[in-house]
N, C-alpha and C positions, 0 to 999 in steps of 0.2 A: 349665521353659522357657515363656515367655509366648507367647500366640497371635501376636503381632507378630513375635517372633523365629522362630517356625515358618515364617511366610511369607517372611521375609528369607532363609532358608536353603534355600528351594525351588530345586532345580537347574533351569536353563533351557537348553534345547537348541533351536538354530535349524537346521532341515534345509530350507533354501531353495536349491534349485538355480536354474538359469536361469528367470527369470520367464516363465511360459507366455504364449503369445500370447492376445490378447483374445478370439479365437474359442473357445479352450479354456475361458476363464474364464466367458464369457457364454453359449456355446452349450449347449443341452440341460440347463440348470441345473434340478435337481429342485426342485419346490415342496414345502417342508418343512412338514408339519403334525403336530399332536399325534396320537400313536398312539391309535387307537380300541381300547377293550376288546374282545378277541376271543379265541377258543380258540387256544391256541398248540401247534403240533406238538411233541410231546415229543422228536422226533428232533433238534430244534434245540439241545437242551441237553445238557450232559454227564450221564453216568450217575451216579446216586448221590442220596441223600436231600437233599443240599445244594441241588439244583436244583429241588426241589419246593416247594410252598406258598409262604410269605412271600418266600423268596429270588427265586422266579421272578416273583412280582408286583412286587417292588422293581425287578428288572432291567428289566422291561417299562415301568415307569412313569418311568424316568430320562429326562430331556429330551434329553441327549446320546446320540449313538451309543456303545454300550458294547461293547467287544471284550475277551474274556478269552483270553489266550495262555499257552502253556506256556513252559518255560525255553528252548526252541529257536525260539520266535517263531511257532509254529503256532497258528491261531485255534481255540479249543476251544468258545467260547460267545459269544453276542452277543444283542442285543435287536432288536426290530422296527425301532427307529430306525436301526440299522446297515444293515438291508436297504434302507431308504429312502434313506440316504445313498450307499451304494456300488452300488446297483442290481443286486446279485447275488441270485439265488434262494438260499434258505437252504442247500440241498444243495451249492451251489458255493462259498459263502462259507466253509463248514466245511473246505474243501480248500485255502484260501488261507493265506498267512503274512502277518504284520504288515508284512513288507517288500514284499508285493505291493500293499498299499493305502496305504502312506506313501511318497511320492516321496523318494528319497535315503537311505532307511533300509537298514541292512545288519546283519549279525550283531553287529558292534561295539556297536550301539545297545542291544541286550539286555544285553550285559556291562556297559556304563556305567550303565544304569538299575539293574540289580540291585546293583551296588557302591554306588551312591548311596542306594538305598532300604534298605540295611542299617541306616543311622543316621538317615535322614530319612523323612518321611511321603509326600512327593510329589515329582514331577518335572514340569516343564512343557515341551512341545515346540511350537514354531512350525513348521509344515510345510504342504506341499501334499499332499492326499490324491487318490488315483486311483480313479475309478469304473470300472465294467466296460466302459462305452462309450468309454473312453480320454479322457474329459474330466476336468478336475481342479477342485479348489476349495481355497481357503486355509482352514486349520484351526488351532485351538488345542487341544492334546491334553494332558490331565492324566493322569499315570501313577501308579498306586499298587500296592503289593505285595499279592498275594492268596495265601493258603494254600489250594490247591485239593484238598488231602487226599492227593494222589499227587505231591507235589513242590511247590515254590513257583512260582506263576504271576504274571503281571502283568495288571492291568486297565487298559485304555486307554479314557478317556472323550473322544470326539471331538466337537468343536463346530465347525460350519460358520460361519466369520466373514467370508463373502464380502461381506455388506452392510456390516459394520463396516470391513472393509478398503477398500471403495470409498469409504465415508464418510471415512475417515481420509485416503485419497489426495486426495479432493476438498478436504478441509480444508487439507491440506498445499499443494495447488496454489493455493488461495485465499490462504493465508498468504504464499506466495512472490510472488504477484501484488501483494499489499498491501505486502509488505516492499520490493519493488523498484519500486513505483509512483512516478512523478515527482512526484505531489502528496503533500503531507504527510497522513498518517492517524494519528489518535490516539484512545485510549479513556480516559475518566476515570470515576471512581466518583461516588457521590452527594455527596461532599465536594469535587468538582472536582479531585481528585488524579489525575494520569496513572497508568494501569495499563499502557498500551502506547503506544509511539510508533515509527513506522517510520523508515527511514534518512533519508527526505526531511525529516521533521520535525527530526531531529538536525542534518542539514546546514543547514537554515534558521537554526536558533538557535546554530550554531557548536559542536555536540558531535560526538564521534567516533561515538557509537552511541546508539540509542534507549534503551538500558538506563540511561544516565546521567540520563534525564529522569523515570524511574519515581519516583513519589511527589511530583513537583513540582506545585504549584497552577497550573492553567491560567491564572488571572488574573495570576500573576507573570510570565508570558511576554509580557504585553501592557503597553505604556506608556500605552495608552488605558484607564484604569481604569473609566471610566464605561460605555463600550461593553462591556467585559469583564463587568462586573456585570450589565448588561442582558441579555447573552447567557446567562449562567448562570441568571438568574432566569426567563428565557423558557423554557429547556429543563427545568430541575429543578422549578420552581414551577408555571409555567403548562402545562408539558408540551407545548410547541410547538416547531417548528423555527425556526431563526434563521439568517439569511444577511446578512452585512455586511462592510464593509472596516474594518480597524483598523490602528493603528500598533503594531508589536511591537518588542521589545527583545531584541537578541542577547546571548549570554553575555558578549561584550566590551563591552557598553554601546551599541553602535551601533544605530540604529533603521532599520526597513524597513517597508514597507507589505505587508499580508497580507489576502487575501480569506478569510474564515472561513465555513464552513457547519457548523452544529451541529444535531444531532437526538438524540432520546431513544434510549437503549440499553435494550432490553427483553428479558426472558427469553421462552421460548416461550409461557409462560402469560400474558404481557402485563405482568408486574411490572417497573416502572422500576428499573434498577440503575445508571444513569449516563448518560454522554454520549458520543456518537460525533462526532468532529470532523474536518473536512477543511480543510487549509490550502493556499493557493496564494500564492507570493511574487509580488506584482504590482509590485514596485519598478521592474523594467525596463519594464514596460508603461506605468507612469505617467511615467517619464522619457521614453519614446518619444512619448507623447501630448503632453508638455510641449514636446518638441523640435518636433513637428509644428505646435503652436500658435505657437511662437516663429517658425518658418520662415514660416508663413502671415502672421503680423503683420509680419515684415520685408518680405515680398513686397508686402503692401498699402502699407506705408510708402514703399518704393522706388518703387512705381508712382505713388503720390501725389506724391512728390518729382519724378519724371520729368515728370508732367503739369504741375506748377507751373513747372518750368524751361521747359518748352515754351511755356506761355502768357506768361511773363515775358520770354522771349527776343525776341518780336516788338516790343513797345514799347521794349525796351532797344536793339534795333538801330536803330529810328527815332530815338531820342534820341541815340544815338551819332553817327549820320549828320548830324543837324542841328547838334550841337555842333562837329563837324569843319568844316562849312561856315561857321558863325559864327566860328570861330577864324580861318579863312583870311581872311575879309573884314575882320575887325578888324585883322589884321596889315597889310592893304593900306591902312588908314586913317591918320589922323594920330597924332601922339605923344600927344595927349590920351586916346587909347583904350588906353593901356598898362594901366590898371587893369582895363578890361574884358577885355583879352587875358589877364591873370593869372587872372581869374575863369573865363574860358573854358578855359584850360589845366587849372585844378584840376578843373573839371567834366568835362572830357574824360578826364582821368586816372582820375577816379572811375568813369566809365562803362566805360572799358576794363577796370578792376579788376572791375566788376560783371559784365562779359561773361565774364572768365576764371572767376569763381566759378560763374556759371551753367553753364559748360561742365564744370567739375569736378563740380558737383552732378549733372548729367545723366549723368556717367560712373560714379557710385557704384554698386557692385554688392553691397555688404555694409553692413548697417545697424549701425554702431558709434557710441557716444557717448563724450563726454569731459566732464570737469568744467569748468564755465564759471566759477561763482562760488558761494560759500556765502551763503545768504540769512539764516542765523542761526546764531551760535556755540551758542546755548542749545539750539535744536531740532536742530542738526547736520544740517540739510537743505542740499542742494546743487542748483544749477541745472546741467543738463546739455544739451549741444548735440551736433549731429551732427559726428562726426569725419570730415573730408574731407582 
């Protein structure tokens, strides 16, 4: 059997009761340090030659807390590390069982372990361990079978994984925060191929999940190839940050505007391993800004139009009054003035029409245009006038 197969067949047991409160996890936590060489009380160990010499030194030098128990789960032997972990004096720890120090353990655990270890080398337990002062700590426990000379016993190697558990929980919290962030977050390798993309990135580009984008070249997501190449070069070649706005292309071919922030992704040692990218869809913002500009432009045009109507209205009124007086007096004259009467009528009609137009222009509240005439069939240009 290969080494890989040995590990794959290791039995794993989870003894995780209700998660203890934070005070239990954080309060009175023992500062663990390497055991210093010191004389060891022989009363700590089992009687017999097996506990003397090299075996005793080996047991004391193990990094993990080691507990040797009999077939009924009673603790028979342990190392100094176990005393530091569980806060028991040596004389008291010898009177405990494995069920007293592992939360959720009972007699069935010993039976399951012995049954498994008949054919396999190890079993692995994830559990919370109990200290004498009633505080707990998360642990990973490796169990192997041990022939103690007077029956088959079990050896429990207990490792305090408090820091690792806290780190894993923090990483999981950060992962959830990134995965559910409204902004798009992605990570690419040195070839600009995506290794991770959160749900926001997938939504922006029209995919169901970020997994569908894994292996995609970042540049292929952009329709602005020049800016995309400049961004990749700035981060991977010049090892600098890059911030800019680009035109991107969705899965269905539609385009949208995106604000991109790119920075170097480095290992703890400082080695460059890729790019971290942040995306914000700014299409709505750009449309809103354009709408504001259009509204402002229309407001200025309408105010200008109103001012023109106001200034033209006064001379138009004077002209209209004078033409009416001229028309009346010509009608009172001789027949030779018929031509002049016709001209006055036409002028008066034009001035009245002009007055109506000025009134309508002054009442316009929305700036709309209409096609007036084409200036060139070749250039396809049109002249447009205000639609009133």
